[in-house]
N, CA, C, O and the ligand as a Tripos MOL2 file, in Angstrom:
@<TRIPOS>MOLECULE
protein
  309   307    78     0     0
PROTEIN
NO_CHARGES

@<TRIPOS>ATOM
      1 N          45.1380    6.5170   -4.2910 N.3       1 MET1
      2 CA         44.4530    5.4180   -3.5960 C.3       1 MET1
      3 C          43.1310    5.9130   -2.9910 C.2       1 MET1
      4 O          42.0850    5.2770   -3.1140 O.2       1 MET1
      5 N          43.2280    7.0840   -2.3270 N.am      2 SER2
      6 CA         42.0080    7.6180   -1.7230 C.3       2 SER2
      7 C          41.0100    8.0530   -2.7950 C.2       2 SER2
      8 O          39.8010    8.0620   -2.5630 O.2       2 SER2
      9 N          41.5300    8.4120   -3.9720 N.am      3 LYS3
     10 CA         40.6660    8.8440   -5.0640 C.3       3 LYS3
     11 C          39.7910    7.6940   -5.5750 C.2       3 LYS3
     12 O          38.5950    7.8620   -5.8120 O.2       3 LYS3
     13 N          40.4200    6.5110   -5.7400 N.am      4 SER4
     14 CA         39.6700    5.3610   -6.2340 C.3       4 SER4
     15 C          38.6020    4.9420   -5.2070 C.2       4 SER4
     16 O          37.5140    4.4940   -5.5680 O.2       4 SER4
     17 N          38.9390    5.0970   -3.9380 N.am      5 TRP5
     18 CA         37.9660    4.7480   -2.8930 C.3       5 TRP5
     19 C          36.7520    5.6730   -2.9940 C.2       5 TRP5
     20 O          35.6020    5.2430   -2.9000 O.2       5 TRP5
     21 N          37.0520    6.9600   -3.1880 N.am      6 LYS6
     22 CA         35.9620    7.9300   -3.3280 C.3       6 LYS6
     23 C          35.1210    7.6360   -4.5660 C.2       6 LYS6
     24 O          33.8940    7.7280   -4.5270 O.2       6 LYS6
     25 N          35.7820    7.2850   -5.6550 N.am      7 GLU7
     26 CA         35.0540    7.0040   -6.8970 C.3       7 GLU7
     27 C          34.1520    5.7830   -6.7430 C.2       7 GLU7
     28 O          33.0260    5.7650   -7.2400 O.2       7 GLU7
     29 N          34.6510    4.7780   -6.0580 N.am      8 SER8
     30 CA         33.8300    3.5740   -5.8750 C.3       8 SER8
     31 C          32.6390    3.9000   -4.9890 C.2       8 SER8
     32 O          31.5410    3.3850   -5.2010 O.2       8 SER8
     33 N          32.8540    4.7490   -4.0020 N.am      9 LEU9
     34 CA         31.7590    5.1530   -3.1150 C.3       9 LEU9
     35 C          30.7110    5.9310   -3.8990 C.2       9 LEU9
     36 O          29.5100    5.7310   -3.7180 O.2       9 LEU9
     37 N          31.1780    6.8210   -4.7720 N.am     10 LYS10
     38 CA         30.2710    7.6440   -5.5740 C.3      10 LYS10
     39 C          29.4320    6.7770   -6.5140 C.2      10 LYS10
     40 O          28.2170    6.9480   -6.6140 O.2      10 LYS10
     41 N          30.0990    5.8430   -7.2040 N.am     11 SER11
     42 CA         29.3870    4.9970   -8.1550 C.3      11 SER11
     43 C          28.3800    4.1240   -7.4110 C.2      11 SER11
     44 O          27.2980    3.8320   -7.9190 O.2      11 SER11
     45 N          28.7550    3.7120   -6.1960 N.am     12 ARG12
     46 CA         27.8460    2.8780   -5.4210 C.3      12 ARG12
     47 C          26.6250    3.6980   -4.9950 C.2      12 ARG12
     48 O          25.4990    3.2020   -4.9730 O.2      12 ARG12
     49 N          26.8790    4.9680   -4.6580 N.am     13 ARG13
     50 CA         25.7860    5.8020   -4.1840 C.3      13 ARG13
     51 C          24.7640    6.0570   -5.2910 C.2      13 ARG13
     52 O          23.5610    6.1190   -5.0410 O.2      13 ARG13
     53 N          25.2690    6.2060   -6.5230 N.am     14 TYR14
     54 CA         24.3600    6.5280   -7.6240 C.3      14 TYR14
     55 C          23.9120    5.2970   -8.4170 C.2      14 TYR14
     56 O          23.2960    5.4190   -9.4770 O.2      14 TYR14
     57 N          24.2230    4.1330   -7.8990 N.am     15 GLU15
     58 CA         23.7650    2.9100   -8.5480 C.3      15 GLU15
     59 C          22.2380    2.8810   -8.5000 C.2      15 GLU15
     60 O          21.6610    3.1160   -7.4380 O.2      15 GLU15
     61 N          21.5670    2.5990   -9.6240 N.am     16 PRO16
     62 CA         20.0970    2.6080   -9.5800 C.3      16 PRO16
     63 C          19.5580    1.5050   -8.6880 C.2      16 PRO16
     64 O          19.9360    0.3400   -8.8160 O.2      16 PRO16
     65 N          18.6870    1.8830   -7.8000 N.am     17 HIS17
     66 CA         18.0950    0.8880   -6.9040 C.3      17 HIS17
     67 C          16.7460    1.3820   -6.3940 C.2      17 HIS17
     68 O          16.4180    2.5630   -6.5030 O.2      17 HIS17
     69 N          15.9920    0.4800   -5.8490 N.am     18 LYS18
     70 CA         14.7140    0.8100   -5.2110 C.3      18 LYS18
     71 C          14.8210    0.4800   -3.7260 C.2      18 LYS18
     72 O          15.8440   -0.0080   -3.2460 O.2      18 LYS18
     73 N          13.7400    0.7580   -3.0210 N.am     19 HIS19
     74 CA         13.7100    0.3790   -1.6120 C.3      19 HIS19
     75 C          12.5130   -0.5300   -1.3750 C.2      19 HIS19
     76 O          11.4360   -0.3310   -1.9370 O.2      19 HIS19
     77 N          12.7270   -1.5260   -0.5340 N.am     20 CYS20
     78 CA         11.6460   -2.4430   -0.1590 C.3      20 CYS20
     79 C          10.4930   -1.6220    0.4010 C.2      20 CYS20
     80 O          10.6860   -0.8240    1.3180 O.2      20 CYS20
     81 N           9.2790   -1.8150   -0.1520 N.am     21 ILE21
     82 CA          8.1460   -0.9930    0.2680 C.3      21 ILE21
     83 C           7.6300   -1.4010    1.6410 C.2      21 ILE21
     84 O           6.7380   -0.7500    2.1860 O.2      21 ILE21
     85 N           8.1870   -2.4870    2.2120 N.am     22 VAL22
     86 CA          7.7630   -2.9010    3.5570 C.3      22 VAL22
     87 C           8.7560   -2.4080    4.5960 C.2      22 VAL22
     88 O           8.3670   -1.7410    5.5540 O.2      22 VAL22
     89 N          10.0530   -2.7310    4.4170 N.am     23 CYS23
     90 CA         11.0400   -2.4020    5.4430 C.3      23 CYS23
     91 C          11.9980   -1.3100    4.9820 C.2      23 CYS23
     92 O          12.7610   -0.7950    5.7990 O.2      23 CYS23
     93 N          11.9870   -0.9310    3.6830 N.am     24 GLY24
     94 CA         12.8210    0.1670    3.2060 C.3      24 GLY24
     95 C          14.2510   -0.2070    2.8880 C.2      24 GLY24
     96 O          15.0720    0.6770    2.6490 O.2      24 GLY24
     97 N          14.5750   -1.4840    2.8770 N.am     25 ARG25
     98 CA         15.9200   -1.9160    2.5440 C.3      25 ARG25
     99 C          16.1730   -1.7150    1.0560 C.2      25 ARG25
    100 O          15.2480   -1.8160    0.2510 O.2      25 ARG25
    101 N          17.4270   -1.4280    0.6820 N.am     26 ALA26
    102 CA         17.7710   -1.2300   -0.7240 C.3      26 ALA26
    103 C          17.6750   -2.5540   -1.4670 C.2      26 ALA26
    104 O          18.2040   -3.5690   -1.0130 O.2      26 ALA26
    105 N          16.9930   -2.5380   -2.6190 N.am     27 ILE27
    106 CA         16.8160   -3.7440   -3.4230 C.3      27 ILE27
    107 C          17.0680   -3.3880   -4.8820 C.2      27 ILE27
    108 O          16.9360   -2.2200   -5.2480 O.2      27 ILE27
    109 N          17.4290   -4.3610   -5.7360 N.am     28 PRO28
    110 CA         17.6670   -4.0590   -7.1530 C.3      28 PRO28
    111 C          16.3800   -3.6520   -7.8610 C.2      28 PRO28
    112 O          15.2760   -3.9900   -7.4350 O.2      28 PRO28
    113 N          16.5610   -2.9040   -8.9730 N.am     29 LEU29
    114 CA         15.3990   -2.4760   -9.7490 C.3      29 LEU29
    115 C          14.6520   -3.6980  -10.2840 C.2      29 LEU29
    116 O          15.2580   -4.7330  -10.5610 O.2      29 LEU29
    117 N          13.3370   -3.5680  -10.4260 N.am     30 GLY30
    118 CA         12.5370   -4.6800  -10.9280 C.3      30 GLY30
    119 C          11.9850   -5.5350   -9.8190 C.2      30 GLY30
    120 O          11.2000   -6.4500  -10.0700 O.2      30 GLY30
    121 N          12.3920   -5.2440   -8.5650 N.am     31 GLN31
    122 CA         11.8580   -5.9830   -7.4280 C.3      31 GLN31
    123 C          11.0920   -5.0240   -6.5280 C.2      31 GLN31
    124 O          11.4130   -3.8370   -6.4720 O.2      31 GLN31
    125 N          10.0960   -5.5190   -5.8350 N.am     32 ASP32
    126 CA          9.3290   -4.6810   -4.9210 C.3      32 ASP32
    127 C           9.6360   -5.0030   -3.4710 C.2      32 ASP32
    128 O           9.3810   -4.1840   -2.5880 O.2      32 ASP32
    129 N          10.1860   -6.1980   -3.2100 N.am     33 PHE33
    130 CA         10.4230   -6.6150   -1.8320 C.3      33 PHE33
    131 C          11.8210   -7.1890   -1.7050 C.2      33 PHE33
    132 O          12.3700   -7.7290   -2.6650 O.2      33 PHE33
    133 N          12.4070   -7.0690   -0.4910 N.am     34 CYS34
    134 CA         13.7500   -7.5870   -0.2650 C.3      34 CYS34
    135 C          13.7060   -9.0850    0.0030 C.2      34 CYS34
    136 O          14.6980   -9.7850   -0.1990 O.2      34 CYS34
    137 N          12.5530   -9.5780    0.4590 N.am     35 SER35
    138 CA         12.4480  -10.9960    0.7830 C.3      35 SER35
    139 C          10.9990  -11.4380    0.6480 C.2      35 SER35
    140 O          10.0880  -10.6150    0.5640 O.2      35 SER35
    141 N          10.8010  -12.7570    0.6280 N.am     36 THR36
    142 CA          9.4350  -13.2810    0.5470 C.3      36 THR36
    143 C           8.6670  -12.9410    1.8230 C.2      36 THR36
    144 O           7.4410  -12.8320    1.8070 O.2      36 THR36
    145 N           9.3990  -12.7740    2.9300 N.am     37 GLU37
    146 CA          8.7580  -12.4080    4.1900 C.3      37 GLU37
    147 C           8.0500  -11.0650    4.0520 C.2      37 GLU37
    148 O           6.8930  -10.9150    4.4460 O.2      37 GLU37
    149 N           8.7670  -10.0840    3.4820 N.am     38 CYS38
    150 CA          8.1910   -8.7550    3.2950 C.3      38 CYS38
    151 C           7.0290   -8.8230    2.3080 C.2      38 CYS38
    152 O           6.0190   -8.1420    2.4910 O.2      38 CYS38
    153 N           7.1660   -9.6420    1.2610 N.am     39 LYS39
    154 CA          6.1140   -9.7640    0.2610 C.3      39 LYS39
    155 C           4.8410  -10.3100    0.9030 C.2      39 LYS39
    156 O           3.7400   -9.8260    0.6420 O.2      39 LYS39
    157 N           5.0130  -11.3280    1.7490 N.am     40 GLU40
    158 CA          3.8570  -11.9270    2.4110 C.3      40 GLU40
    159 C           3.1920  -10.9420    3.3530 C.2      40 GLU40
    160 O           1.9660  -10.8360    3.3800 O.2      40 GLU40
    161 N           3.9920  -10.2210    4.1250 N.am     41 SER41
    162 CA          3.4060   -9.2660    5.0740 C.3      41 SER41
    163 C           2.6840   -8.1490    4.3230 C.2      41 SER41
    164 O           1.6660   -7.6370    4.7900 O.2      41 SER41
    165 N           3.2210   -7.7710    3.1480 N.am     42 TYR42
    166 CA          2.5720   -6.7110    2.3650 C.3      42 TYR42
    167 C           1.2440   -7.2030    1.7940 C.2      42 TYR42
    168 O           0.2400   -6.4950    1.8750 O.2      42 TYR42
    169 N           1.2250   -8.4030    1.2200 N.am     43 THR43
    170 CA         -0.0110   -8.9190    0.6230 C.3      43 THR43
    171 C          -1.0670   -9.1500    1.7000 C.2      43 THR43
    172 O          -2.2580   -8.9670    1.4500 O.2      43 THR43
    173 N          -0.6360   -9.5540    2.9040 N.am     44 LYS44
    174 CA         -1.5810   -9.7450    4.0080 C.3      44 LYS44
    175 C          -2.2070   -8.4100    4.3890 C.2      44 LYS44
    176 O          -3.4220   -8.3200    4.5690 O.2      44 LYS44
    177 N          -1.3790   -7.3700    4.5140 N.am     45 ALA45
    178 CA         -1.8800   -6.0480    4.8940 C.3      45 ALA45
    179 C          -2.8210   -5.5290    3.8220 C.2      45 ALA45
    180 O          -3.8360   -4.9030    4.1280 O.2      45 ALA45
    181 N          -2.4800   -5.7920    2.5510 N.am     46 ASP46
    182 CA         -3.3040   -5.3190    1.4450 C.3      46 ASP46
    183 C          -4.6680   -5.9950    1.4760 C.2      46 ASP46
    184 O          -5.6910   -5.3520    1.2390 O.2      46 ASP46
    185 N          -4.6820   -7.2860    1.7670 N.am     47 LYS47
    186 CA         -5.9360   -8.0210    1.8100 C.3      47 LYS47
    187 C          -6.8400   -7.4930    2.9120 C.2      47 LYS47
    188 O          -8.0310   -7.2730    2.6920 O.2      47 LYS47
    189 N          -6.2720   -7.2870    4.1070 N.am     48 SER48
    190 CA         -7.0890   -6.8040    5.2210 C.3      48 SER48
    191 C          -7.6000   -5.4050    4.9320 C.2      48 SER48
    192 O          -8.7100   -5.0540    5.3320 O.2      48 SER48
    193 N          -6.7990   -4.5980    4.2380 N.am     49 LYS49
    194 CA         -7.2070   -3.2260    3.9070 C.3      49 LYS49
    195 C          -8.3900   -3.2540    2.9330 C.2      49 LYS49
    196 O          -9.3570   -2.5130    3.1100 O.2      49 LYS49
    197 N          -8.3140   -4.1130    1.9020 N.am     50 SER50
    198 CA         -9.3900   -4.1690    0.9090 C.3      50 SER50
    199 C         -10.6550   -4.7160    1.5490 C.2      50 SER50
    200 O         -11.7570   -4.3140    1.1760 O.2      50 SER50
    201 N         -10.5150   -5.6320    2.5120 N.am     51 ARG51
    202 CA        -11.6800   -6.1850    3.1960 C.3      51 ARG51
    203 C         -12.3720   -5.0860    4.0040 C.2      51 ARG51
    204 O         -13.5990   -5.0000    4.0420 O.2      51 ARG51
    205 N         -11.5510   -4.2430    4.6520 N.am     52 LYS52
    206 CA        -12.0860   -3.1520    5.4560 C.3      52 LYS52
    207 C         -12.8690   -2.1710    4.5730 C.2      52 LYS52
    208 O         -13.9550   -1.7290    4.9470 O.2      52 LYS52
    209 N         -12.3180   -1.8360    3.4080 N.am     53 SER53
    210 CA        -12.9890   -0.8820    2.5220 C.3      53 SER53
    211 C         -14.2720   -1.4950    1.9710 C.2      53 SER53
    212 O         -15.2430   -0.7750    1.7370 O.2      53 SER53
    213 N         -14.2960   -2.8200    1.7570 N.am     54 THR54
    214 CA        -15.5060   -3.4900    1.2880 C.3      54 THR54
    215 C         -16.5990   -3.3980    2.3340 C.2      54 THR54
    216 O         -17.7590   -3.1530    2.0040 O.2      54 THR54
    217 N         -16.2320   -3.5930    3.6090 N.am     55 ILE55
    218 CA        -17.2140   -3.4850    4.7020 C.3      55 ILE55
    219 C         -17.7490   -2.0570    4.7650 C.2      55 ILE55
    220 O         -18.9510   -1.8570    4.9430 O.2      55 ILE55
    221 N         -16.8770   -1.0670    4.6240 N.am     56 GLN56
    222 CA        -17.3030    0.3300    4.6480 C.3      56 GLN56
    223 C         -18.2760    0.6170    3.5120 C.2      56 GLN56
    224 O         -19.2690    1.3190    3.7010 O.2      56 GLN56
    225 N         -17.9880    0.0700    2.3270 N.am     57 PHE57
    226 CA        -18.8530    0.2700    1.1670 C.3      57 PHE57
    227 C         -20.2350   -0.3330    1.4080 C.2      57 PHE57
    228 O         -21.2520    0.2760    1.0760 O.2      57 PHE57
    229 N         -20.2640   -1.5380    1.9890 N.am     58 VAL58
    230 CA        -21.5450   -2.2120    2.2660 C.3      58 VAL58
    231 C         -22.3480   -1.3980    3.2730 C.2      58 VAL58
    232 O         -23.5570   -1.2350    3.1110 O.2      58 VAL58
    233 N         -21.6890   -0.8840    4.3110 N.am     59 VAL59
    234 CA        -22.3740   -0.0910    5.3440 C.3      59 VAL59
    235 C         -22.9790    1.1650    4.7140 C.2      59 VAL59
    236 O         -24.1290    1.5080    4.9910 O.2      59 VAL59
    237 N         -22.2100    1.8440    3.8740 N.am     60 ILE60
    238 CA        -22.7040    3.0670    3.2200 C.3      60 ILE60
    239 C         -23.8920    2.7290    2.3140 C.2      60 ILE60
    240 O         -24.8770    3.4670    2.2870 O.2      60 ILE60
    241 N         -23.8070    1.6190    1.5740 N.am     61 ALA61
    242 CA        -24.8840    1.2200    0.6720 C.3      61 ALA61
    243 C         -26.1520    0.9220    1.4620 C.2      61 ALA61
    244 O         -27.2420    1.3290    1.0590 O.2      61 ALA61
    245 N         -26.0210    0.2140    2.5900 N.am     62 VAL62
    246 CA        -27.1900   -0.1150    3.4320 C.3      62 VAL62
    247 C         -27.8170    1.1670    3.9630 C.2      62 VAL62
    248 O         -29.0400    1.3100    3.9340 O.2      62 VAL62
    249 N         -27.0040    2.0980    4.4470 N.am     63 VAL63
    250 CA        -27.5140    3.3640    4.9790 C.3      63 VAL63
    251 C         -28.2590    4.1260    3.8860 C.2      63 VAL63
    252 O         -29.3160    4.7030    4.1410 O.2      63 VAL63
    253 N         -27.7180    4.1290    2.6810 N.am     64 MET64
    254 CA        -28.3580    4.8410    1.5680 C.3      64 MET64
    255 C         -29.7030    4.2150    1.2220 C.2      64 MET64
    256 O         -30.6790    4.9290    0.9910 O.2      64 MET64
    257 N         -29.7630    2.8860    1.1850 N.am     65 VAL65
    258 CA        -31.0170    2.1840    0.8660 C.3      65 VAL65
    259 C         -32.0620    2.4880    1.9410 C.2      65 VAL65
    260 O         -33.2240    2.7440    1.6250 O.2      65 VAL65
    261 N         -31.6450    2.4590    3.2140 N.am     66 VAL66
    262 CA        -32.5650    2.7460    4.3210 C.3      66 VAL66
    263 C         -33.0800    4.1780    4.2000 C.2      66 VAL66
    264 O         -34.2700    4.4270    4.3950 O.2      66 VAL66
    265 N         -32.2060    5.1060    3.8830 N.am     67 MET67
    266 CA        -32.5980    6.5110    3.7190 C.3      67 MET67
    267 C         -33.6150    6.6600    2.5890 C.2      67 MET67
    268 O         -34.6110    7.3690    2.7290 O.2      67 MET67
    269 N         -33.3510    5.9740    1.4530 N.am     68 ILE68
    270 CA        -34.2540    6.0720    0.2930 C.3      68 ILE68
    271 C         -35.6260    5.4970    0.6400 C.2      68 ILE68
    272 O         -36.6530    6.0180    0.2060 O.2      68 ILE68
    273 N         -35.6330    4.4020    1.4370 N.am     69 LEU69
    274 CA        -36.9050    3.7760    1.8260 C.3      69 LEU69
    275 C         -37.6360    4.6190    2.8630 C.2      69 LEU69
    276 O         -38.8660    4.6610    2.8630 O.2      69 LEU69
    277 N         -36.9030    5.2880    3.7430 N.am     70 LEU70
    278 CA        -37.5180    6.0500    4.8360 C.3      70 LEU70
    279 C         -37.9360    7.4670    4.4250 C.2      70 LEU70
    280 O         -38.9020    8.0050    4.9670 O.2      70 LEU70
    281 N         -37.2230    8.0700    3.4800 N.am     71 LEU71
    282 CA        -37.4920    9.4680    3.1290 C.3      71 LEU71
    283 C         -38.9390    9.7280    2.6740 C.2      71 LEU71
    284 O         -39.5360   10.6980    3.1430 O.2      71 LEU71
    285 N         -39.5270    8.9200    1.7930 N.am     72 PRO72
    286 CA        -40.9250    9.1630    1.3870 C.3      72 PRO72
    287 C         -41.8800    9.0880    2.5710 C.2      72 PRO72
    288 O         -42.8360    9.8600    2.6480 O.2      72 PRO72
    289 N         -41.6270    8.1580    3.4980 N.am     73 LYS73
    290 CA        -42.4750    8.0060    4.6820 C.3      73 LYS73
    291 C         -42.4000    9.2680    5.5500 C.2      73 LYS73
    292 O         -43.4140    9.7750    6.0300 O.2      73 LYS73
    293 N         -41.1780    9.7550    5.7330 N.am     74 LEU74
    294 CA        -40.9800   10.9510    6.5610 C.3      74 LEU74
    295 C         -41.6250   12.1580    5.8930 C.2      74 LEU74
    296 O         -42.2130   13.0010    6.5700 O.2      74 LEU74
    297 N         -41.5200   12.2470    4.5750 N.am     75 ALA75
    298 CA        -42.1040   13.3700    3.8520 C.3      75 ALA75
    299 C         -43.6270   13.2870    3.8810 C.2      75 ALA75
    300 O         -44.2970   14.3160    3.9680 O.2      75 ALA75
    301 N         -44.1880   12.0640    3.8090 N.am     76 GLY76
    302 CA        -45.6240   11.8830    3.8160 C.3      76 GLY76
    303 C         -46.2310   12.1960    5.1770 C.2      76 GLY76
    304 O         -47.3570   12.6900    5.2510 O.2      76 GLY76
    305 N         -45.4980   11.9140    6.2630 N.am     77 ALA77
    306 CA        -46.0130   12.1480    7.6110 C.3      77 ALA77
    307 C         -45.8460   13.6090    8.0280 C.2      77 ALA77
    308 O         -46.2280   13.9810    9.1370 O.2      77 ALA77
    309 ZN         11.8640   -5.7710    3.1690 Zn       78 ZN78
@<TRIPOS>BOND
     1     1     2 1
     2     2     3 1
     3     3     4 2
     4     3     5 am
     5     5     6 1
     6     6     7 1
     7     7     8 2
     8     7     9 am
     9     9    10 1
    10    10    11 1
    11    11    12 2
    12    11    13 am
    13    13    14 1
    14    14    15 1
    15    15    16 2
    16    15    17 am
    17    17    18 1
    18    18    19 1
    19    19    20 2
    20    19    21 am
    21    21    22 1
    22    22    23 1
    23    23    24 2
    24    23    25 am
    25    25    26 1
    26    26    27 1
    27    27    28 2
    28    27    29 am
    29    29    30 1
    30    30    31 1
    31    31    32 2
    32    31    33 am
    33    33    34 1
    34    34    35 1
    35    35    36 2
    36    35    37 am
    37    37    38 1
    38    38    39 1
    39    39    40 2
    40    39    41 am
    41    41    42 1
    42    42    43 1
    43    43    44 2
    44    43    45 am
    45    45    46 1
    46    46    47 1
    47    47    48 2
    48    47    49 am
    49    49    50 1
    50    50    51 1
    51    51    52 2
    52    51    53 am
    53    53    54 1
    54    54    55 1
    55    55    56 2
    56    55    57 am
    57    57    58 1
    58    58    59 1
    59    59    60 2
    60    59    61 am
    61    61    62 1
    62    62    63 1
    63    63    64 2
    64    63    65 am
    65    65    66 1
    66    66    67 1
    67    67    68 2
    68    67    69 am
    69    69    70 1
    70    70    71 1
    71    71    72 2
    72    71    73 am
    73    73    74 1
    74    74    75 1
    75    75    76 2
    76    75    77 am
    77    77    78 1
    78    78    79 1
    79    79    80 2
    80    79    81 am
    81    81    82 1
    82    82    83 1
    83    83    84 2
    84    83    85 am
    85    85    86 1
    86    86    87 1
    87    87    88 2
    88    87    89 am
    89    89    90 1
    90    90    91 1
    91    91    92 2
    92    91    93 am
    93    93    94 1
    94    94    95 1
    95    95    96 2
    96    95    97 am
    97    97    98 1
    98    98    99 1
    99    99   100 2
   100    99   101 am
   101   101   102 1
   102   102   103 1
   103   103   104 2
   104   103   105 am
   105   105   106 1
   106   106   107 1
   107   107   108 2
   108   107   109 am
   109   109   110 1
   110   110   111 1
   111   111   112 2
   112   111   113 am
   113   113   114 1
   114   114   115 1
   115   115   116 2
   116   115   117 am
   117   117   118 1
   118   118   119 1
   119   119   120 2
   120   119   121 am
   121   121   122 1
   122   122   123 1
   123   123   124 2
   124   123   125 am
   125   125   126 1
   126   126   127 1
   127   127   128 2
   128   127   129 am
   129   129   130 1
   130   130   131 1
   131   131   132 2
   132   131   133 am
   133   133   134 1
   134   134   135 1
   135   135   136 2
   136   135   137 am
   137   137   138 1
   138   138   139 1
   139   139   140 2
   140   139   141 am
   141   141   142 1
   142   142   143 1
   143   143   144 2
   144   143   145 am
   145   145   146 1
   146   146   147 1
   147   147   148 2
   148   147   149 am
   149   149   150 1
   150   150   151 1
   151   151   152 2
   152   151   153 am
   153   153   154 1
   154   154   155 1
   155   155   156 2
   156   155   157 am
   157   157   158 1
   158   158   159 1
   159   159   160 2
   160   159   161 am
   161   161   162 1
   162   162   163 1
   163   163   164 2
   164   163   165 am
   165   165   166 1
   166   166   167 1
   167   167   168 2
   168   167   169 am
   169   169   170 1
   170   170   171 1
   171   171   172 2
   172   171   173 am
   173   173   174 1
   174   174   175 1
   175   175   176 2
   176   175   177 am
   177   177   178 1
   178   178   179 1
   179   179   180 2
   180   179   181 am
   181   181   182 1
   182   182   183 1
   183   183   184 2
   184   183   185 am
   185   185   186 1
   186   186   187 1
   187   187   188 2
   188   187   189 am
   189   189   190 1
   190   190   191 1
   191   191   192 2
   192   191   193 am
   193   193   194 1
   194   194   195 1
   195   195   196 2
   196   195   197 am
   197   197   198 1
   198   198   199 1
   199   199   200 2
   200   199   201 am
   201   201   202 1
   202   202   203 1
   203   203   204 2
   204   203   205 am
   205   205   206 1
   206   206   207 1
   207   207   208 2
   208   207   209 am
   209   209   210 1
   210   210   211 1
   211   211   212 2
   212   211   213 am
   213   213   214 1
   214   214   215 1
   215   215   216 2
   216   215   217 am
   217   217   218 1
   218   218   219 1
   219   219   220 2
   220   219   221 am
   221   221   222 1
   222   222   223 1
   223   223   224 2
   224   223   225 am
   225   225   226 1
   226   226   227 1
   227   227   228 2
   228   227   229 am
   229   229   230 1
   230   230   231 1
   231   231   232 2
   232   231   233 am
   233   233   234 1
   234   234   235 1
   235   235   236 2
   236   235   237 am
   237   237   238 1
   238   238   239 1
   239   239   240 2
   240   239   241 am
   241   241   242 1
   242   242   243 1
   243   243   244 2
   244   243   245 am
   245   245   246 1
   246   246   247 1
   247   247   248 2
   248   247   249 am
   249   249   250 1
   250   250   251 1
   251   251   252 2
   252   251   253 am
   253   253   254 1
   254   254   255 1
   255   255   256 2
   256   255   257 am
   257   257   258 1
   258   258   259 1
   259   259   260 2
   260   259   261 am
   261   261   262 1
   262   262   263 1
   263   263   264 2
   264   263   265 am
   265   265   266 1
   266   266   267 1
   267   267   268 2
   268   267   269 am
   269   269   270 1
   270   270   271 1
   271   271   272 2
   272   271   273 am
   273   273   274 1
   274   274   275 1
   275   275   276 2
   276   275   277 am
   277   277   278 1
   278   278   279 1
   279   279   280 2
   280   279   281 am
   281   281   282 1
   282   282   283 1
   283   283   284 2
   284   283   285 am
   285   285   286 1
   286   286   287 1
   287   287   288 2
   288   287   289 am
   289   289   290 1
   290   290   291 1
   291   291   292 2
   292   291   293 am
   293   293   294 1
   294   294   295 1
   295   295   296 2
   296   295   297 am
   297   297   298 1
   298   298   299 1
   299   299   300 2
   300   299   301 am
   301   301   302 1
   302   302   303 1
   303   303   304 2
   304   303   305 am
   305   305   306 1
   306   306   307 1
   307   307   308 2
@<TRIPOS>SUBSTRUCTURE
     1 MET1         2 RESIDUE 1 A MET
     2 SER2         6 RESIDUE 1 A SER
     3 LYS3        10 RESIDUE 1 A LYS
     4 SER4        14 RESIDUE 1 A SER
     5 TRP5        18 RESIDUE 1 A TRP
     6 LYS6        22 RESIDUE 1 A LYS
     7 GLU7        26 RESIDUE 1 A GLU
     8 SER8        30 RESIDUE 1 A SER
     9 LEU9        34 RESIDUE 1 A LEU
    10 LYS10       38 RESIDUE 1 A LYS
    11 SER11       42 RESIDUE 1 A SER
    12 ARG12       46 RESIDUE 1 A ARG
    13 ARG13       50 RESIDUE 1 A ARG
    14 TYR14       54 RESIDUE 1 A TYR
    15 GLU15       58 RESIDUE 1 A GLU
    16 PRO16       62 RESIDUE 1 A PRO
    17 HIS17       66 RESIDUE 1 A HIS
    18 LYS18       70 RESIDUE 1 A LYS
    19 HIS19       74 RESIDUE 1 A HIS
    20 CYS20       78 RESIDUE 1 A CYS
    21 ILE21       82 RESIDUE 1 A ILE
    22 VAL22       86 RESIDUE 1 A VAL
    23 CYS23       90 RESIDUE 1 A CYS
    24 GLY24       94 RESIDUE 1 A GLY
    25 ARG25       98 RESIDUE 1 A ARG
    26 ALA26      102 RESIDUE 1 A ALA
    27 ILE27      106 RESIDUE 1 A ILE
    28 PRO28      110 RESIDUE 1 A PRO
    29 LEU29      114 RESIDUE 1 A LEU
    30 GLY30      118 RESIDUE 1 A GLY
    31 GLN31      122 RESIDUE 1 A GLN
    32 ASP32      126 RESIDUE 1 A ASP
    33 PHE33      130 RESIDUE 1 A PHE
    34 CYS34      134 RESIDUE 1 A CYS
    35 SER35      138 RESIDUE 1 A SER
    36 THR36      142 RESIDUE 1 A THR
    37 GLU37      146 RESIDUE 1 A GLU
    38 CYS38      150 RESIDUE 1 A CYS
    39 LYS39      154 RESIDUE 1 A LYS
    40 GLU40      158 RESIDUE 1 A GLU
    41 SER41      162 RESIDUE 1 A SER
    42 TYR42      166 RESIDUE 1 A TYR
    43 THR43      170 RESIDUE 1 A THR
    44 LYS44      174 RESIDUE 1 A LYS
    45 ALA45      178 RESIDUE 1 A ALA
    46 ASP46      182 RESIDUE 1 A ASP
    47 LYS47      186 RESIDUE 1 A LYS
    48 SER48      190 RESIDUE 1 A SER
    49 LYS49      194 RESIDUE 1 A LYS
    50 SER50      198 RESIDUE 1 A SER
    51 ARG51      202 RESIDUE 1 A ARG
    52 LYS52      206 RESIDUE 1 A LYS
    53 SER53      210 RESIDUE 1 A SER
    54 THR54      214 RESIDUE 1 A THR
    55 ILE55      218 RESIDUE 1 A ILE
    56 GLN56      222 RESIDUE 1 A GLN
    57 PHE57      226 RESIDUE 1 A PHE
    58 VAL58      230 RESIDUE 1 A VAL
    59 VAL59      234 RESIDUE 1 A VAL
    60 ILE60      238 RESIDUE 1 A ILE
    61 ALA61      242 RESIDUE 1 A ALA
    62 VAL62      246 RESIDUE 1 A VAL
    63 VAL63      250 RESIDUE 1 A VAL
    64 MET64      254 RESIDUE 1 A MET
    65 VAL65      258 RESIDUE 1 A VAL
    66 VAL66      262 RESIDUE 1 A VAL
    67 MET67      266 RESIDUE 1 A MET
    68 ILE68      270 RESIDUE 1 A ILE
    69 LEU69      274 RESIDUE 1 A LEU
    70 LEU70      278 RESIDUE 1 A LEU
    71 LEU71      282 RESIDUE 1 A LEU
    72 PRO72      286 RESIDUE 1 A PRO
    73 LYS73      290 RESIDUE 1 A LYS
    74 LEU74      294 RESIDUE 1 A LEU
    75 ALA75      298 RESIDUE 1 A ALA
    76 GLY76      302 RESIDUE 1 A GLY
    77 ALA77      306 RESIDUE 1 A ALA
    78 ZN78       309 GROUP 0 **** ****
């Protein structure tokens, strides 16, 4: 009796599964989230992250353009 209990525990432990990338809960393979709530929170975080990197890119581009415009003036003076 105790043997079958152990076997069921073992098979359960090695059952293929993934973990929700938001909260870490065990989920079946082929899924990324345990619930639509986690999916929404993940997509929201992803959007804000990409927006932040876009702002950083624009700032770097502006600084580079200003440097390119100012460098000849500084060299000439
Ligand atoms: Zn989750």
